[in-house]
N, C-alpha and C positions, 0 to 999 in steps of 0.2 A: 982389595978393588977400591979405587976411590969415586967419590960420589958422581963426578961425571961419565965414567964408565956404566956405573948402574944407571942413571938417567938413558944413555944412550942405549943400553939393554933393554931396559923399559920401553924407549921407543921403537926398537926392533920388535920386539915381540907385539906390541901396538902395529907395527907394519906388516907383520905378518896377518896377525886377526885381520886387521883391513882387508888385506889382497884374498886372504882367503874367503869371506866373505863376499867380497867381490867377484873373484870366479865363480863362487857357490851361486851367487845371482845371476852370472853369465850363464852359466850349465844349464839353470832352470830355464834361461830366455831359449836358450838352443833345444832345449828336451819339448819346450811348450810349443817352438814355431815348427820342427820336425812331426811333432804327433798333430799340430790344426793342420799342415800341410799333407799329409798323411790320411786325415780323415775327408779334408775336402778331395782328395785324390781318390778317395772312396766312392763318395758319393756322385761325382763328376764320370769316374768311370761307368758307374749303373745309370747314367743319365743317356752317355754316350751310347752304351749299349742297347737302352728304349729307343732311341734315334736310330740305330742302323737297321733294328727290328721295325719300326715305322715306315724306314726307307724302304726296304725291301718288302713290306706288304703294300706300298701307297699304289704301284702300278696293279693289285688283283682288285683294287675297290672299283666298282661299276659306276655309281655315279659320281658327279660332282664331289669332292671334299672339300672345298672351302669356298661355297655360292656369294656369299656376304665380304670375302677378304679378310674377316677376322683371325682366322687362324695363322695366316702368312704374317700379317702385321703383329699375332701376338708373339711367331716366332720369329720375326726381324727384330722385335724387342730384346726377346732373350738370346740371341746372337751376339748383338748388339752389348749386353751386358757383359756375355763369356768375352766378348773380345775387351772391354775394359777390364775385364780380372785380368786375361793375359796380359794384357800391356803394364798392367801391377806388377805382374809375377815376374816379368822379364826386368823390372825398374828393381824389384828388392833382391832378383838373384843377382845381377849388378852390384849393388850395395855389400852384397852378402859376400860376393869376391872382393871388393872394395875394404872391407871391415879389418884390419889389422889383428882384433881379437880371435879372429875365426881361424882354422885351417882345415886342410883336407880333410882329416880326421872327425870333424866335427858333425860332418853330413849335412850342413843346412844348404850350402851349395847344390847339392845332390837331389837334396829333396827340391829345392826350387827345380832344377831341373826336370824331377817328374810330374810335377804340379805342371809346369810347362807344356809339356809333352801330353799330358792327360788334354790339359784345357785346350791346346791346338786341335786334337783329335775332335773335342767335343763341339768346336766350332765348327770346324768342318764338314761334320756330320750334321750338323745342325743347317748349315749353309745349304747343303744338298737335300736335306728334307725339304726347305724353304722351296729349290728348285722344282725338285719333283712332283710336288702338291700342284706347282704353278703350272709347269708343264702338263701335268694329267691336266688338270682342269683346263687347258688351253686347247689341249686336242678333244675335251668333249663340247667345248664351244659351239655355238652355231657360226657359223659363216655367214655374212650376208651375201647375198647373191648380185653380182655388178663389179664394176670396176668406180671408184669414186676419184677423181683427181682434185677435190678441194675437200678441205675441211666440212666448211656448209654443206656439199652434197654428202659426206658421211652423217651430219648430224642430221640431215632431211632424213635418211633412209634410217638410223637406229629410232627415229621418231616416227617412224611409220606414216 
């Protein structure tokens, strides 16, 4: 074997080692992504379960649920945060689909599809909970007698 062949063989060996290390890093990233999404999916599924439980019992509450509006405001912020996460997961799924290093067997796209579904269910459930609380309290709210033909008339009646 000539020196150039030996150098080419050494270079070939280094290329294989580099690619193996790179592929190992990619596999670690894939496993980490899937594990994190499964973990978050479990948490969001539990939150969804609790939201549905609260939703089914909201109508059984006899008094006002949210007299000062703080509960609906808090749930509204939570829904907005969930919506932002949902948008992020949709973008990350698109990135995973476009990533040439990934294939169907890796499971990354499937993991994003699962978390998108779970996060969407949670978003819808919290949104329904907000509506249920608001409707429940609106049904219990006092209705002012009379008809009001202007904002001034309504304000006057509210002030008593």
